[in-house]
C-alpha positions as CSV (number, residue, x, y, z in Angstrom):
1,M,-18.7,67.0,-22.6
2,A,-20.7,70.2,-22.7
3,L,-22.9,68.7,-20.0
4,F,-21.0,70.6,-17.3
5,S,-18.8,73.7,-17.5
6,Q,-15.1,73.9,-17.0
7,S,-15.8,75.6,-13.7
8,A,-16.8,72.3,-12.3
9,L,-13.3,71.0,-12.9
10,R,-10.1,71.6,-11.0
11,P,-7.5,73.9,-12.5
12,G,-5.5,72.1,-15.2
13,V,-8.1,69.3,-15.7
14,R,-9.2,68.8,-19.3
15,K,-12.7,67.5,-20.2
16,R,-11.1,64.7,-22.1
17,E,-9.7,63.4,-18.9
18,V,-13.1,63.4,-17.3
19,F,-14.4,61.6,-20.3
20,G,-11.7,59.0,-19.8
21,W,-12.6,58.7,-16.1
22,A,-16.4,58.3,-17.0
23,M,-15.6,55.6,-19.5
24,Y,-14.6,53.4,-16.6
25,D,-18.1,53.7,-15.2
26,F,-19.3,52.9,-18.7
27,A,-17.0,49.9,-18.8
28,N,-17.7,48.2,-15.5
29,S,-21.5,48.8,-15.3
30,G,-22.1,45.9,-17.7
31,Y,-20.7,43.6,-15.1
32,T,-23.2,44.6,-12.4
33,T,-26.1,44.8,-14.9
34,V,-25.6,41.5,-16.7
35,V,-23.7,39.3,-14.2
36,I,-25.0,40.5,-10.9
37,T,-28.5,41.7,-11.7
38,A,-30.1,40.5,-14.9
39,V,-28.6,37.3,-16.3
40,F,-26.2,35.3,-14.3
41,A,-28.0,35.8,-10.9
42,A,-31.2,34.4,-12.2
43,Y,-29.4,31.6,-14.1
44,F,-27.5,30.6,-11.0
45,V,-30.6,30.3,-8.9
46,G,-32.9,28.7,-11.5
47,G,-30.3,26.8,-13.7
48,I,-27.3,25.9,-11.7
49,A,-29.1,25.5,-8.3
50,K,-32.1,24.1,-10.1
51,G,-34.5,26.4,-8.2
52,A,-33.7,24.9,-4.8
53,P,-34.8,27.0,-1.7
54,W,-31.2,27.5,-0.8
55,G,-30.4,29.0,-4.2
56,P,-30.8,32.7,-3.2
57,F,-28.8,32.1,0.0
58,A,-25.9,30.4,-2.0
59,W,-25.9,33.3,-4.4
60,T,-25.8,35.9,-1.7
61,S,-23.2,33.9,0.1
62,A,-20.8,34.0,-2.9
63,L,-21.3,37.8,-3.1
64,S,-20.8,38.1,0.7
65,I,-17.5,36.2,0.5
66,A,-16.3,38.6,-2.2
67,Y,-17.3,41.6,-0.2
68,A,-15.6,40.3,2.9
69,I,-12.4,39.9,1.0
70,V,-12.7,43.4,-0.4
71,M,-13.7,45.1,2.8
72,L,-10.7,43.6,4.7
73,S,-8.2,44.4,2.0
74,M,-9.3,47.5,0.1
75,P,-8.4,50.2,2.7
76,A,-4.8,48.9,2.8
77,I,-4.7,48.6,-1.0
78,G,-5.9,52.2,-1.1
79,A,-3.3,53.4,1.4
80,W,-0.6,51.6,-0.6
81,A,-1.8,53.2,-3.8
82,D,-1.6,56.6,-2.2
83,L,1.9,56.0,-0.8
84,H,3.1,54.9,-4.3
85,G,1.0,57.4,-6.3
86,A,-0.1,54.3,-8.2
87,K,-3.9,54.3,-8.4
88,K,-3.9,53.8,-12.2
89,K,-1.4,50.9,-12.1
90,V,-3.5,49.0,-9.5
91,L,-6.7,49.8,-11.4
92,A,-5.2,48.2,-14.5
93,I,-4.4,45.0,-12.6
94,V,-7.8,44.6,-11.1
95,T,-9.6,45.5,-14.3
96,A,-7.8,42.6,-16.0
97,G,-8.8,40.3,-13.1
98,C,-12.5,41.2,-13.5
99,V,-12.5,40.8,-17.2
100,L,-10.9,37.4,-17.1
101,G,-13.1,36.3,-14.2
102,T,-16.2,37.4,-16.1
103,A,-15.2,35.5,-19.2
104,A,-14.5,32.4,-17.2
105,L,-18.1,32.3,-16.0
106,A,-18.9,31.2,-19.6
107,V,-17.7,27.6,-18.7
108,T,-20.0,27.1,-15.7
109,P,-23.0,25.7,-17.6
110,Q,-20.8,22.8,-18.6
111,F,-20.6,21.5,-15.0
112,G,-23.5,20.1,-13.0
113,G,-24.4,19.3,-9.4
114,A,-22.2,20.4,-6.5
115,A,-19.2,20.9,-8.8
116,G,-21.1,23.4,-10.9
117,V,-22.4,25.3,-7.9
118,A,-18.9,25.5,-6.4
119,L,-17.2,26.6,-9.6
120,A,-19.9,29.3,-10.2
121,M,-19.6,30.6,-6.7
122,A,-15.8,30.7,-6.9
123,L,-15.8,32.6,-10.1
124,V,-18.4,35.1,-8.8
125,V,-16.2,35.7,-5.8
126,I,-13.1,36.3,-7.9
127,S,-14.8,38.5,-10.5
128,N,-16.8,40.5,-8.0
129,A,-13.8,41.1,-5.8
130,F,-11.8,42.6,-8.7
131,Y,-14.8,44.6,-9.8
132,S,-15.1,46.1,-6.3
133,Y,-11.5,47.0,-6.2
134,G,-11.9,48.8,-9.5
135,E,-15.0,50.7,-8.4
136,S,-13.1,52.0,-5.4
137,L,-10.0,53.1,-7.2
138,T,-11.9,54.9,-10.0
139,G,-13.9,56.8,-7.4
140,A,-10.6,58.0,-5.8
141,F,-9.8,59.9,-9.0
142,L,-13.0,62.0,-8.7
143,P,-11.6,64.7,-6.2
144,E,-8.6,65.1,-8.4
145,L,-10.9,66.0,-11.3
146,A,-13.7,68.0,-9.9
147,T,-14.0,71.0,-7.5
148,A,-16.0,70.5,-4.3
149,E,-18.8,72.6,-5.8
150,G,-18.8,70.6,-9.0
151,M,-18.3,67.1,-7.5
152,G,-22.0,66.2,-7.6
153,K,-22.3,67.1,-11.3
154,V,-19.2,65.2,-12.3
155,S,-20.1,62.2,-10.1
156,G,-23.6,62.1,-11.5
157,W,-22.3,62.4,-15.1
158,G,-20.1,59.5,-14.5
159,W,-22.8,57.3,-13.0
160,A,-25.2,58.3,-15.8
161,F,-22.5,57.3,-18.4
162,G,-22.1,54.1,-16.5
163,Y,-25.8,53.2,-16.8
164,I,-25.5,53.8,-20.5
165,G,-22.7,51.3,-20.7
166,G,-24.8,48.9,-18.7
167,M,-27.7,49.3,-21.2
168,L,-25.3,48.7,-24.1
169,A,-24.1,45.5,-22.6
170,L,-27.5,44.4,-21.6
171,G,-29.0,45.4,-24.9
172,L,-26.5,43.3,-26.9
173,C,-27.1,40.4,-24.5
174,L,-30.9,40.7,-24.8
175,A,-30.7,40.6,-28.6
176,Y,-28.7,37.4,-28.4
177,V,-31.1,35.9,-25.8
178,L,-34.1,36.7,-27.9
179,W,-32.5,35.2,-31.0
180,S,-31.5,32.1,-29.0
181,Q,-35.0,31.6,-27.6
182,A,-36.5,32.1,-31.1
183,H,-34.4,29.1,-32.2
184,G,-35.3,27.0,-29.2
185,L,-31.8,27.2,-27.5
186,P,-31.7,26.8,-23.7
187,A,-30.2,29.2,-21.2
188,S,-27.1,26.9,-20.9
189,H,-26.4,28.0,-24.4
190,F,-27.0,31.8,-24.4
191,V,-25.8,32.6,-20.8
192,P,-22.1,31.8,-21.6
193,V,-22.2,34.1,-24.7
194,T,-23.6,37.0,-22.6
195,M,-20.7,36.5,-20.2
196,L,-18.2,36.9,-23.1
197,I,-20.1,39.9,-24.5
198,T,-19.9,41.6,-21.1
199,A,-16.2,40.8,-20.6
200,V,-15.3,42.2,-24.1
201,I,-17.2,45.5,-23.5
202,Y,-15.6,45.9,-20.1
203,G,-12.1,45.4,-21.5
204,L,-12.4,47.6,-24.6
205,A,-14.1,50.5,-22.8
206,A,-11.6,50.4,-20.0
207,C,-8.8,50.9,-22.5
208,V,-10.2,54.4,-23.2
209,T,-9.8,55.2,-19.5
210,F,-6.2,54.1,-19.4
211,A,-5.5,56.1,-22.6
212,L,-7.0,59.4,-21.4
213,L,-6.9,59.5,-17.6
214,P,-3.6,60.5,-16.1
215,E,-2.2,59.6,-12.7
216,R,-2.0,62.9,-10.9
217,A,-1.1,61.6,-7.5
218,V,2.5,61.7,-6.3
219,P,4.0,59.2,-3.9
220,T,3.5,60.2,-0.3
221,G,5.6,57.6,1.4
222,S,8.0,54.7,1.1
223,G,5.3,52.4,-0.1
224,D,6.2,49.2,1.6
225,R,3.5,46.9,3.1
226,R,4.1,48.0,6.6
227,S,3.8,51.7,5.9
228,A,0.5,51.2,4.2
229,W,-1.0,49.4,7.2
230,Q,0.6,51.9,9.5
231,Q,-1.0,54.8,7.6
232,L,-4.4,53.0,7.8
233,R,-4.1,52.5,11.5
234,E,-3.2,56.2,12.0
235,T,-6.4,57.1,10.0
236,F,-8.5,55.0,12.3
237,H,-6.9,56.6,15.3
238,Q,-7.7,60.0,13.9
239,A,-11.4,59.0,13.3
240,R,-12.7,61.7,15.7
241,A,-11.2,64.4,13.4
242,Y,-13.3,63.0,10.6
243,R,-16.5,62.3,12.5
244,D,-18.7,63.4,9.6
245,F,-17.0,61.0,7.3
246,M,-17.4,58.3,9.9
247,W,-21.2,59.1,10.1
248,L,-21.3,58.8,6.3
249,L,-19.7,55.4,6.5
250,A,-22.3,54.2,9.0
251,C,-25.1,55.6,6.9
252,T,-23.6,54.0,3.8
253,V,-23.5,50.5,5.5
254,C,-27.3,50.8,6.0
255,Y,-28.6,52.2,2.8
256,Q,-26.1,50.5,0.5
257,G,-27.2,47.2,2.1
258,G,-30.7,47.9,0.6
259,V,-29.2,49.0,-2.7
260,A,-27.2,45.8,-2.8
261,V,-30.4,43.8,-2.4
262,A,-31.9,45.6,-5.5
263,I,-28.8,45.1,-7.6
264,T,-28.2,41.4,-6.7
265,L,-31.8,40.1,-6.3
266,A,-34.1,42.2,-8.6
267,A,-34.0,39.6,-11.4
268,I,-34.6,36.7,-9.0
269,Y,-37.5,38.5,-7.3
270,A,-39.1,39.4,-10.7
271,E,-38.9,35.9,-12.0
272,Q,-39.7,33.8,-8.9
273,V,-42.3,36.1,-7.2
274,I,-43.9,38.2,-9.9
275,G,-43.6,35.7,-12.8
276,F,-41.3,37.4,-15.3
277,V,-39.6,35.3,-17.9
278,P,-35.9,35.9,-18.7
279,S,-36.4,38.1,-21.7
280,E,-39.0,40.2,-19.8
281,T,-36.5,40.5,-16.9
282,M,-33.8,41.8,-19.1
283,V,-36.2,44.4,-20.6
284,L,-37.1,45.4,-17.1
285,I,-33.5,45.9,-16.0
286,F,-32.8,47.8,-19.3
287,V,-35.6,50.3,-18.5
288,L,-34.4,50.4,-14.8
289,N,-30.9,51.5,-16.2
290,I,-32.6,54.3,-18.2
291,A,-34.3,55.6,-15.1
292,A,-31.0,55.2,-13.1
293,A,-29.1,57.2,-15.7
294,L,-31.7,60.0,-15.5
295,G,-31.6,59.9,-11.7
296,A,-27.8,60.0,-11.6
297,F,-27.6,62.9,-14.1
298,G,-30.4,65.0,-12.7
299,F,-29.6,64.5,-9.1
300,G,-25.9,65.2,-9.8
301,Y,-26.9,68.8,-10.6
302,L,-29.6,68.9,-7.9
303,Q,-27.3,67.9,-5.1
304,D,-24.8,70.7,-5.9
305,R,-27.7,73.1,-5.6
306,V,-29.7,71.8,-2.5
307,G,-26.8,70.0,-0.7
308,H,-25.6,66.5,-0.9
309,R,-27.4,65.5,2.3
310,R,-30.8,66.7,1.3
311,A,-30.5,65.0,-2.1
312,L,-29.5,61.7,-0.6
313,A,-32.3,61.9,2.0
314,G,-34.8,62.3,-0.9
315,A,-33.4,59.2,-2.6
316,L,-33.7,57.1,0.6
317,V,-37.3,58.1,1.0
318,A,-37.9,56.9,-2.6
319,W,-36.1,53.6,-1.8
320,I,-38.5,53.0,1.1
321,A,-41.4,53.5,-1.2
322,V,-39.9,51.0,-3.6
323,C,-39.7,48.3,-0.9
324,L,-43.3,48.8,0.1
325,I,-44.6,48.7,-3.4
326,A,-42.5,45.6,-4.4
327,A,-43.7,43.7,-1.3
328,S,-47.4,44.4,-2.0
329,V,-47.9,44.2,-5.8
330,T,-48.9,41.0,-7.5
331,T,-48.9,42.0,-11.1
332,K,-46.2,42.7,-13.6
333,G,-47.6,46.2,-14.2
334,G,-47.4,47.0,-10.5
335,F,-43.8,45.8,-10.3
336,W,-42.9,48.0,-13.3
337,W,-43.8,51.0,-11.1
338,A,-41.5,49.8,-8.4
339,A,-38.7,49.3,-10.8
340,A,-39.0,52.7,-12.4
341,I,-38.8,54.4,-9.0
342,A,-35.9,52.1,-8.0
343,G,-34.0,53.2,-11.1
344,L,-34.3,56.9,-10.2
345,A,-33.4,56.2,-6.6
346,M,-30.5,54.0,-7.5
347,G,-28.8,56.6,-9.8
348,S,-29.3,59.4,-7.3
349,S,-28.2,57.6,-4.2
350,Q,-25.1,56.1,-5.9
351,S,-24.1,59.4,-7.3
352,A,-24.7,61.3,-4.0
353,G,-22.7,58.8,-1.9
354,R,-19.6,58.9,-4.1
355,A,-19.7,62.7,-4.3
356,M,-20.1,63.1,-0.5
357,T,-17.1,60.8,0.0
358,G,-15.1,62.9,-2.4
359,V,-16.0,66.1,-0.5
360,L,-15.1,64.6,2.9
361,A,-11.9,62.8,1.9
362,P,-8.5,64.5,2.7
363,P,-6.8,65.4,-0.7
364,R,-3.6,63.4,0.2
365,Q,-5.5,60.2,1.2
366,L,-8.0,59.9,-1.6
367,A,-7.5,56.2,-2.4
368,E,-7.3,55.3,1.3
369,F,-10.6,57.1,2.1
370,F,-12.3,55.7,-0.9
371,G,-11.0,52.3,0.3
372,L,-12.8,53.0,3.6
373,W,-15.9,53.9,1.7
374,T,-15.6,50.6,-0.2
375,F,-15.2,48.8,3.2
376,A,-18.6,50.3,4.1
377,T,-20.3,49.4,0.8
378,R,-19.0,45.9,0.8
379,L,-20.0,45.4,4.4
380,A,-23.4,46.6,3.2
381,G,-23.2,44.1,0.4
382,I,-22.9,41.3,3.0
383,I,-25.5,42.5,5.4
384,G,-28.2,43.3,2.8
385,P,-28.3,40.4,0.4
386,L,-27.3,37.8,3.0
387,S,-30.0,38.9,5.3
388,Y,-32.5,38.8,2.4
389,G,-31.3,35.3,1.5
390,A,-31.5,34.1,5.1
391,I,-35.0,35.5,5.6
392,T,-36.2,33.9,2.4
393,W,-34.8,30.6,3.5
394,M,-36.2,30.8,7.0
395,T,-39.7,31.7,5.7
396,A,-39.8,28.8,3.2
397,G,-39.1,31.0,0.2
398,N,-41.3,34.0,1.1
399,Q,-39.3,36.8,-0.6
400,R,-42.1,39.4,0.0
401,V,-41.2,39.3,3.7
402,A,-37.5,39.7,2.8
403,I,-38.1,42.7,0.6
404,L,-40.2,44.4,3.2
405,A,-37.5,43.9,5.8
406,T,-35.1,45.6,3.4
407,A,-37.0,48.9,3.9
408,G,-35.6,48.9,7.5
409,L,-32.1,49.3,6.0
410,F,-33.1,52.5,4.2
411,I,-34.9,53.9,7.2
412,A,-31.7,53.3,9.3
413,G,-29.6,55.0,6.7
414,L,-32.0,58.0,6.7
415,V,-31.6,58.3,10.5
416,L,-27.8,58.1,10.3
417,L,-27.7,60.7,7.6
418,F,-29.0,63.6,9.8
419,P,-25.8,64.0,12.0
420,I,-23.6,64.7,9.0
421,D,-22.4,68.3,8.6
422,M,-20.8,68.7,5.2
423,R,-19.3,72.1,6.0
424,R,-17.6,70.8,9.1
425,G,-16.5,67.6,7.4
426,R,-15.0,69.5,4.4
427,A,-13.1,71.7,6.8
428,A,-11.7,68.7,8.6
429,A,-10.6,67.1,5.3
430,L,-8.7,70.3,4.4
431,D,-7.5,70.7,8.0
432,S,-8.6,74.3,7.8
433,A,-11.8,76.1,7.1
434,P,-12.3,76.7,3.3
435,P,-12.9,80.2,2.1
436,P,-16.5,81.4,2.9
437,G,-17.4,81.8,-0.8
438,R,-16.8,78.1,-1.4
439,L,-19.0,76.8,1.3
440,S,-22.5,77.3,-0.2
441,A,-22.5,74.1,-2.3
442,L,-21.4,72.0,0.6
443,T,-24.0,73.0,3.1
444,D,-27.5,71.6,3.4
């Protein structure tokens, strides 16, 4: 915990509490790394869907359904958690849901045909929805832990720690996959075990979070269902007062759509277009996580120095380069270059987006505003992967066209980033201008 000084934390916050918070990033990253990116995504398309042209579209449709559920419900859940002062309680519930949903994916290889596809899609919807709720709620703790000037460092540290957790889960899964392949066992044998490994790591690591991270929020209202929705409506009505936050949401919808493509379809692209085998894909994703951890950690410090907006802009330029390289290369070596740049860009863009949300969110409405951020990221999760799947289907399986089209999402995000004024947005969040000495880290 010596990676950042006590001055990056709010008064009264202990480093062990930040460690507990970061452990949730450590816990849930295995889900995205193993289930959504490296293992189950490729198995769904190649094994459950039998490599059919509609496979990528079915996979992205399942994710889109989950994201639609989350984007319609998370802002109200966040408002309810703020009114009750119950972020930690809700986080515990959704964590249990994701762990159980992930473990249940282990039974899908036992079913075949349409029933197998339907069951796999249903369980992906359930587990991914609970994962998304957890990601939003844990982000809402960030402004309670870090100062505005230190939010980039703490957010980056959390994301970096998360990628380490993803590498741990993926490394254990890779070891089992290699052992299984050496003994001639099929994917229908080793995929279920990887789901169980991922669920166990998620559950155990999250226990550290619940042991060390306190609930600092106090109830702000009566907490009934009507008051939560009323609070949410009032926030939308006050949108003009938070125009920089609203610009951030629009920017997030675009660039996170491209990030969602990378997370959900990297393994599918590597195997079906470039020619990777499952063990090579897992090694690729493992190295990508190393690069992402370095990007999150390094850019977390950089963004506090140069400004959040500049740091995010640099990451989006890198993402555009990734799309162009991935669409043009034909060799595994060339794709490795794209993956390495993607890892650095992923860590930095994810860290910067969460930190910017923390800076622009009003202190008494953290869960609600992070719920709105989740609304944007999950809308992006629908637009990006679903458009990728649709383009692939319409072009008779040409995923190079689809990945090239993804560059447009990052370009749009870059354009929408420019109107954001972090100084003005922070002042609006606090409802008064912060002291001059505390503005330097917020400007760009």
